[in-house]
ROGU-869726 format. One record per residue (C-alpha): x, y, z; residue in one letter. Coordinates in steps of 0.02 Angstrom, whole numbers, padded with zeros to 5 digits, always signed. Each point is the difference from the previous one (the first is absolute). Layout:
# residues N
XYZA
...
# end
This chain:
# residues 532
+02918+02690+05203M
+00169+00048+00078A
-00078+00152+00084I
-00141-00108+00069S
+00125-00130+00067A
+00105+00136+00085N
-00157+00077+00076S
-00055-00172+00065S
+00173-00032+00078K
-00001+00173+00079S
-00173-00031+00073G
+00052-00168+00074N
+00157+00074+00076W
-00098+00145+00077K
-00124-00122+00079R
+00142-00101+00077K
+00084+00159+00057E
-00160+00061+00082L
-00017-00162+00099W
+00178+00020+00066F
-00028+00184+00043L
-00163-00036+00093V
+00080-00142+00101I
+00147+00116+00045Y
-00123+00137+00054A
-00098-00121+00110I
+00160-00061+00085V
+00057+00181+00024F
-00162+00052+00085Y
-00003-00156+00110V
+00175+00045+00061I
-00042+00185+00023I
-00162-00033+00095I
+00076-00136+00109N
+00148+00110+00048R
-00115+00150+00030S
-00105-00103+00121L
+00157-00061+00088Q
+00071+00177+00019L
-00166+00064+00070S
-00008-00143+00126R
+00181+00021+00055D
+00005+00189+00021Y
-00177+00057+00042Y
+00047+00040+00182K
+00129+00126-00061Q
-00118+00090-00121L
-00111+00150+00040S
-00167+00040-00079G
-00076-00173+00024L
-00174-00013+00075R
-00110-00148+00050P
-00072-00078-00158G
-00181-00041-00035W
+00006-00102-00161L
+00116-00140+00060L
+00004-00062+00180A
+00165+00022+00093N
+00071+00114-00135H
+00048+00182+00019L
-00046+00125-00136N
+00127+00118-00078D
-00077+00175+00006V
+00167+00091+00011S
-00040+00102-00156D
-00092+00156+00061A
-00088+00032-00166Q
-00067-00178-00009W
-00046-00002+00186R
-00101+00161-00015N
-00089-00052-00159F
-00037-00176+00065R
-00070+00069+00163G
-00112+00125-00089N
-00074-00115-00134I
-00167-00022+00095P
-00021+00188+00027V
+00049+00044-00179L
-00120-00132-00067T
-00143+00071+00105L
+00039+00181-00050V
+00015-00036-00186F
-00154-00112+00006G
-00103+00143+00073I
+00071+00127-00123F
-00036-00116-00147T
-00180-00033+00054L
-00035+00186+00025L
+00082+00047-00166A
-00106-00125-00097Y
-00160+00055+00087L
+00032+00185-00034M
+00047-00032-00181K
-00157-00105-00027A
-00123+00118+00086F
+00069+00164-00066F
+00066-00058-00169D
+00168+00082+00035L
+00130+00031-00136R
+00178+00066+00004V
-00025+00154+00110R
-00124-00088+00113G
+00110-00153+00028M
+00149+00116+00026S
-00091+00086+00142I
-00057-00167+00075V
+00175-00076+00000W
+00077+00164+00058L
-00114+00004+00153L
+00032-00184+00040F
+00186+00021-00025S
+00012+00157+00106L
-00089-00091+00141A
+00126-00141-00020Y
+00147+00122+00000L
-00068+00089+00153S
+00013-00163+00096Y
+00173-00040-00070L
+00081+00172+00015H
-00112+00105+00112G
+00038+00186-00009A
+00148-00035-00118C
-00126-00010-00142I
+00024+00188-00014V
+00179-00026-00061F
-00059-00121-00136I
-00137+00115-00063L
+00111+00155+00004S
+00142-00078-00102I
-00125-00080-00120A
-00090+00165-00026T
+00165+00089-00036G
+00039-00131-00132N
-00172+00020-00079F
+00022+00189-00014I
+00173-00018-00078L
-00066-00126-00127V
-00145+00111-00051K
+00111+00155-00018I
+00152-00075-00088F
-00067-00154-00091A
+00018+00076-00173Q
+00175+00068+00028K
+00156-00084-00069E
+00084+00005+00170Y
-00149-00084+00086F
+00094-00167+00031P
+00136+00093+00097L
-00129+00086+00111I
-00100-00157+00040V
+00152-00109+00033W
+00084+00133+00108S
-00156+00028+00105Y
-00032-00185+00030N
+00180-00051+00034I
+00017+00148+00120L
-00144-00063+00106F
+00053-00182-00019L
+00166+00047+00082L
-00066+00126+00126C
-00136-00119+00062N
+00135-00127+00047R
+00129+00123+00066I
-00126+00085+00116Y
-00092-00163+00040E
-00170+00066-00056G
+00022+00175+00080Y
-00059+00064+00167S
-00157+00105+00021F
+00100+00121+00107S
+00081+00070-00159I
-00164+00094-00025F
+00007+00069+00177G
-00006-00070+00177Q
-00190+00019+00003Q
-00009-00148-00120W
+00120-00112+00097A
-00147-00091+00083F
-00036-00084-00168L
+00156-00107+00029E
-00115-00108+00108N
-00111-00035-00152Y
+00123-00064-00130R
-00098-00161-00030G
+00059-00181+00002S
+00106-00001-00159F
+00142+00118-00053R
-00070+00104-00143W
+00168+00036-00083H
+00029-00187-00031I
-00163-00016-00099C
+00034+00166-00086F
+00134-00079-00109N
-00142-00079-00100F
-00094+00166-00003V
+00154+00081-00079V
-00007-00127-00144L
-00184+00039-00025R
+00028+00188+00002M
+00134-00018-00135I
-00116-00113-00101S
-00143+00127+00009F
+00116+00140-00053G
+00072-00089-00152F
-00163-00078-00057D
-00074+00175-00001Y
+00158+00071-00082H
-00013-00131-00140W
-00186+00029-00034T
-00031+00043-00183N
+00179-00043-00046R
+00053-00136-00120D
+00026-00164+00091S
+00140-00124-00033H
-00129-00138+00030F
-00047-00096-00158D
-00180-00042+00039Q
-00035-00095-00162E
+00153-00111+00022K
-00046-00030+00182H
-00177-00056-00045Y
+00071-00130-00119Q
+00106-00079+00138R
-00107+00021+00157C
-00124-00142+00028H
-00099+00107+00126I
-00026+00142-00124C
-00040-00124-00140K
-00147-00060+00105S
-00074+00175+00005G
+00059+00045+00175K
+00129+00129+00053S
+00164-00058+00075C
+00097+00102+00128Y
+00127+00064-00127Q
-00136+00074-00111V
-00081+00085+00150L
+00169+00073+00047Q
+00051+00060-00172E
-00167+00069-00055R
-00010+00188+00028S
-00145+00069+00102L
-00097+00162-00028P
+00060+00147+00104N
-00155+00000+00111D
+00054-00169+00074R
+00150+00085+00080F
-00100+00088+00136G
+00053+00025+00181Y
-00126-00124+00073I
+00050-00140-00119T
+00183+00042+00031Y
-00016-00015+00190L
-00105-00157-00018S
+00140-00077-00103Y
+00137+00049+00123L
-00086-00074+00153V
-00106-00141-00077Y
-00017-00111+00154A
+00029-00176-00071P
+00167+00049-00079L
+00055+00139+00118Y
+00116-00093+00120I
+00100-00111-00117A
-00065+00011-00179G
+00007-00074-00129P
+00035+00162-00092I
-00113+00050-00144L
+00003+00155-00110S
-00125+00141+00016F
-00069-00036-00175N
-00037-00180+00046A
-00081+00047+00166F
-00113+00137-00070A
-00054-00108-00147S
-00063-00136+00118Q
-00100+00115+00112L
-00130+00018-00138D
+00013-00173-00079V
+00064-00131+00126P
+00134-00120-00063Q
-00064-00142-00108N
+00164-00087-00042A
-00012-00117+00151I
-00165-00093+00024S
-00089-00019+00167V
+00045-00186-00002R
+00184+00039-00022N
-00004+00132+00138V
-00073-00133+00118I
+00135-00124-00053L
+00130+00136+00029Y
-00060+00018+00180G
+00001-00189+00024F
+00179-00012-00064R
+00047+00138+00123W
-00068-00106+00143M
+00103-00149-00058L
+00154+00112-00007S
-00024+00061+00179I
-00012-00181+00060I
+00165-00033-00090L
+00077+00153+00087M
-00060-00061+00170E
+00077-00171-00032L
+00165+00082-00049M
+00008+00115+00151T
-00049-00140+00121H
+00133-00120-00066L
+00144+00104-00072C
+00060+00155+00093Y
+00091+00081-00146Y
-00038+00181+00043N
+00041-00023+00185A
+00172-00064-00052F
+00023+00151-00114A
-00049+00121+00139K
+00125-00077+00120S
+00189-00005-00019D
-00005-00189+00016L
+00021-00028-00186W
+00178+00069+00012K
+00049-00155+00099H
-00075-00127-00120L
+00080-00094-00144S
-00007+00073-00177P
-00127-00134-00048M
-00115+00052+00143D
+00022+00184-00044V
-00053-00039-00179F
-00153-00096+00062I
-00053+00143+00116I
+00031+00132-00135G
-00100-00100-00127Y
-00138-00026+00129G
-00006+00186+00045V
-00023+00048-00184L
-00143-00124-00017N
-00077+00062+00162F
+00009+00181-00062M
-00079-00049-00166W
-00145-00091+00084L
-00023+00141+00127K
-00016+00134-00132F
-00109-00112-00110L
-00124-00020+00144L
-00001+00184+00045I
-00018+00063-00178W
-00128-00130-00054R
-00107+00033+00154F
-00019+00184-00044F
-00015-00034-00188R
-00140-00125+00038F
-00103+00133+00090W
+00034+00123-00141S
-00061-00127-00129L
-00159-00031+00101I
-00033+00188-00012N
+00025+00002-00188G
+00176+00075-00006I
+00133-00108-00081E
+00180+00032+00050A
+00149-00095-00075P
+00050-00164+00081E
+00159+00031+00100N
+00065-00179+00002M
-00050-00079-00167P
+00141-00129+00009K
+00079-00103+00137C
+00169+00062+00063I
+00074-00169-00047N
-00052+00022-00182N
+00109+00150-00046C
+00172-00026-00075H
+00049+00178-00049N
-00002+00169+00087L
-00115+00083-00124E
-00127-00141+00013G
+00013-00001+00190F
-00037+00186+00017W
-00145-00011-00122K
-00078-00129+00115N
+00047+00064+00174W
-00111+00148+00047H
-00056+00000-00182A
-00118+00148+00020S
+00147+00107+00059F
+00099-00061-00150N
-00140+00056-00117K
-00003+00168+00089W
+00189+00020-00017L
-00006-00044-00185V
-00142+00122-00036R
+00059+00149+00102Y
+00191-00016+00003I
+00070-00126-00124Y
-00094+00055-00157I
+00014+00189+00033P
+00189-00022+00025L
+00019-00082-00170G
-00051-00181+00029G
+00108-00137-00075S
+00111+00126-00092K
+00078+00049+00168K
-00034-00161+00094K
+00167-00012+00090L
-00013+00177+00068L
-00185-00014+00041N
+00029-00153+00109V
+00109+00103+00120W
-00127+00141+00011V
-00146-00119+00028I
+00080-00109+00134F
+00069+00151+00094T
-00177+00072+00004F
-00070-00169+00055V
+00124-00007+00145A
-00038+00178+00057I
-00187-00033-00019W
+00012-00150+00117H
+00102+00088+00134D
+00153+00108+00033L
+00120-00141+00042E
+00174-00038-00065W
-00038-00186-00011K
-00142+00036-00123L
+00112+00110-00106L
+00130-00140+00005S
-00133-00122-00057W
-00052+00117-00142A
+00175+00030-00065W
+00049-00183+00015L
-00153-00044-00103T
+00051+00129-00131C
+00177-00073-00007L
-00073-00175-00025F
-00111+00069-00139F
+00149+00050-00108I
+00062-00176-00047P
-00180-00057-00028E
-00033+00142-00122L
+00164-00038-00090V
-00042-00185-00010F
-00175+00035-00066K
+00068+00120-00130S
+00126-00131-00057A
-00137-00131-00003G
-00105+00106-00119K
+00151+00024-00115T
+00046-00185+00002F
-00131-00102-00094Q
+00040-00186+00012A
-00050-00098-00155Q
+00051-00180+00040S
-00068-00113+00138S
+00173+00000+00080F
+00005+00190+00000G
-00173+00010+00080L
+00054-00127+00132C
+00157+00101+00043I
-00100+00161+00011F
-00129-00084+00114R
+00138-00065+00116E
+00085+00170+00008L
-00168+00080+00039S
-00027-00124+00142A
+00173+00037+00072V
-00037+00188-00013A
-00166-00031+00089G
+00088-00092+00142A
+00123+00144+00023V
-00141+00128-00007T
-00103-00090+00134I
+00155-00008+00112T
+00029+00188-00024C
-00184+00033+00035L
+00011-00097+00163M
+00155+00097+00053V
-00079+00169-00041A
-00159-00039+00097N
+00094-00073+00149L
+00105+00159+00009V
-00154+00111-00018G
-00116-00089+00120F
+00102-00115+00115V
+00187+00027+00027V
+00018+00182-00055G
+00153+00078-00087P
+00111-00052+00145G
-00042-00182-00034G
+00073-00002-00176I
+00176-00039+00061N
-00068-00136+00114W
-00097-00081-00143L
+00154+00002-00113L
+00115-00069+00134S
-00125-00138+00042S
-00028-00062-00176F
+00173+00028-00074L
+00098-00111+00117H
+00029-00188+00008K
-00166-00044+00085E
-00104+00124-00098G
+00058-00033-00178L
-00088-00170-00017P
-00161+00082+00062V
+00020+00141-00127L
+00029-00130-00136G
-00154-00097+00056G
-00103+00161-00003M
+00053+00037-00179L
-00039-00178-00057V
-00170+00006+00086T
-00044+00168-00076F
+00059-00066-00170Y
-00123-00145+00019V
-00136+00120+00055G
+00031+00111-00151T
-00014-00151-00117K
-00168-00045+00081I
-00058+00179-00030M
+00047-00018-00184F
-00111-00156-00010H
-00143+00094+00084I
+00016+00146-00122D
+00003-00119-00149E
-00155-00091+00064A
-00091+00167+00016K
+00048+00046-00179Q
-00068-00166-00065R
-00165+00029+00091L
-00021+00181-00057S
# end
């Protein structure tokens, strides 16, 4: 009876707490949105990258982000191209009853045509490096030193591609210099970063063929609702070894340059790709794929509303934010992170949608909202999630997994920074993130050791976890602002702005707000557990 009474009191208190938290969150967003609108109205004449809007009359549109501007402007062309490719692929598969090798050839031809438009004559660089990787894999796959060879080869070209800006044709002789006029419309070495990940995936998936897997398939089937229904989830497709004849050159090239995922991903393993060439994905129904496309359209409307009303990225691109109050800097920084999240969600889901239509499932890159992550580990599992899965499979586990977690974090984030670009601000972002990981890992370890028995103990642990979540979110904001907005040189400016008389109340308000947000996330997680 006493236990039941305590449980009832706890439930009543949590409901009252949730009401307070939700009201606080609503007030917070009303203030943030109102101030964002005011800043955009007051300073729009001093911002660059604004263009005449189309969605709202008399409003400019923030297209200062080059990546978003290029993607947004090419959506009609990409939709037409992928629509034609999809129709032709379905017709050829139906008429000729094509299987793995046949579909590999079909998608290879479509993708090479696509790459020829994007990169022109530079396609020769892609095919040459890819062929070299294939030969190395086939020769050394069964050797103990194979990982060293594959990683060295791929990192070498990852660095050289950037240092030499995609190379010049004149390195082969002046008679080939005329090809400089046919380099296509898109820099090949930018897209090649994704190709590097796929080449490494092919190499290790082949290397691990016929070896004992760490994957417990029986345990997975007991927990996975997709596999329980008789379908195959992405993880099973990835972990299941393929026969050696699936690792042919045609299938390999088809995987590297598969058109729907070539430019931006999401990233999927070779095993998962080759498995779905023969038997298209069945984990996501046609109805859900259509709903996925509809949700994407709603998301792009939301993005257009944001960029027409709040010029977050234009502020970040200018130096104007240096002359604003700490409160305004926080609002712009918070807005930029939400803009980046929505931008990448739209780009990645667009290409994933076309891949799903063609029967190839890739992992969802943004499974959770950016505002629903209260720890670093959870954030990176849900931001570019397919890359996270790739890093876990090909770096984290081979380096020892959780046994060497603290060391592995430094290796992984350094690689992630170099993979993105050769810039000091990205390395600063990576190493700052690693530093912020250390207290989180210590806190989690202590949390596992400390098992609260009483209601009071559980309450204290919950409050400490919320405080830790608030600190973590603040650190995450700082790391991302340094990496993608202010750069390493802006660290001192950020500290001086927030650690003086005017900035301290704002910093305190940030921590309280993130504490409230973390508590709301706890309620969401508990609700999900009750429903599962």
